[in-house]
N, C-alpha and C positions, 0 to 999 in steps of 0.2 A: 520464551515467554519464561519457563522455569527459571531460567539463568538470571533473567531481569528481577524476578522476584527474590531469588537467593541473594542477588548481590545488593537488595535493597535493606539488608540488615543495618539496624543502627539509625535508620530513617523512620520518621512516624508515617501514619497512613496518609497524610496530606501531601507529605512530600512525595510519597511513592506514587501517588495518584497525578501528581504535575509532571513526574518523570515520565509517566506511562502516556499522559497526553501528549507530551512532546515527541515521544517515539511515534505515535500514532501519526501526528503531523508529518514527521519525517518519512514514514513509510509512505504515505500519501504522496508526498513530493517525489520520492523514487519511483513510485508506481506510474506516476504520470509521465515523469521522463522515459521510464522505459517503454511505455506505450506508444510514445512519440517517436522514439528510436525504432521501434519495431515497424511502426507504419512507414517511417522514412525507408526502411529496408525492404519494404515492400509486401509484409505480412498483412494478411487479411483480418477484418474485424473477427471472423470467425475462428482464425488460428490465435488470436490474441485471447479471445474469450475461452478457448480450451485451455491456453497456459494459465489463465487466472481460475478457472474454474467456475466461470459464470455463463450466463447466455450472451450470444452475440448481440442481442438487442439491449441487454444491460450494459455490456462494455462500448457501445456505439453510442448509447444515451449519455454515457457517464465522460465519454471521452472525445466523441465525435464532432464536436463543435469547436475544437481548439485548432 
């Protein structure tokens, strides 16, 4: 994140916020894809939750119905 902020030199705060929002969307897409891959590879919800640093219930609630 520090690199993202350092690289935002020369752009205003609104542009930097737009860029940050896009990065969040991209990270969410990547997270979803990686969770799907992990499930396909046989990882349990508990193992995925441990990797993400959240509870098993949280990860299952967010990704379980996909």
